[in-house]
C-alpha positions in Angstrom: -0.2 -0.2 -0.2 1.4 3.4 -0.8 2.6 6.1 1.7 0.9 9.4 2.0 2.9 11.3 2.4 3.1 15.3 3.5 5.4 17.5 2.9 4.7 20.9 4.8 5.4 24.4 3.6 6.1 28.2 2.9 5.9 31.2 0.4 9.8 31.3 -1.4 11.3 28.9 1.0 14.0 27.4 -1.9 14.3 24.4 0.0 10.8 23.5 0.0 10.6 23.8 -4.1 13.6 21.8 -3.9 12.2 18.8 -1.8 8.8 19.3 -3.6 11.0 18.8 -7.4 12.5 16.0 -6.5 9.5 14.1 -4.9 8.0 14.6 -8.4 11.0 14.1 -10.1 10.8 10.2 -8.1 7.0 9.9 -9.5 6.2 10.4 -4.9 2.6 11.5 -5.1 2.4 14.2 -2.4 0.5 16.4 -0.3 1.6 20.0 0.2 0.4 21.9 3.0 1.9 25.1 2.8 0.8 27.6 4.9 2.3 31.9 5.3 5.2 32.4 7.3 3.9 34.7 9.4 0.6 32.0 9.7 2.0 31.6 14.3 -0.8 28.4 14.3 0.6 26.9 11.9 3.9 27.4 13.0 2.6 25.7 15.9 0.9 22.7 15.0 3.3 21.8 12.7 5.9 22.2 16.1 3.5 20.0 18.0 4.4 17.3 15.5 7.8 17.5 14.8 9.8 19.6 17.5 11.3 21.7 15.1 10.7 25.5 13.9 12.0 24.5 10.1 10.2 23.7 6.7 9.9 21.8 5.1 9.1 18.9 7.0 8.6 16.6 4.8 6.7 13.2 6.6 5.6 9.3 5.0 2.4 8.6 7.3 2.6 10.7 9.7 6.1 9.5 10.6 8.7 12.6 9.7 10.9 11.4 7.9 12.5 15.1 7.6 13.9 17.8 5.6 15.8 18.0 2.2 19.2 17.3 3.2 17.4 14.3 4.7 15.0 13.1 1.9 18.6 14.3 -0.3 19.6 11.4 1.8 17.3 9.2 1.2 17.5 9.3 -2.5 21.5 9.8 -2.5 20.5 5.9 -0.7 18.0 4.9 -3.9 15.9 4.9 -0.8 12.9 7.6 -2.4 11.3 3.9 -3.8 10.7 2.9 0.2 7.9 5.5 -0.1 5.7 4.8 -2.8 
């Protein structure tokens, strides 16, 4: 069964753009949750999920994968297929 991938992003975040592009390039379907950088309520909600205050934040089946750097490391090990 395919995993549910969620990517939390903000407007104009270069790492968010790179993460989305990599997922698309690898054929991985995801849902983007984009919010305004000034949306304190959304930041608080995200912090409760991950204990992080950065974006992108990428989740697979509610488990935090990490940000772009972690996604890139998975790709380097040919492990992104496990997200499909």
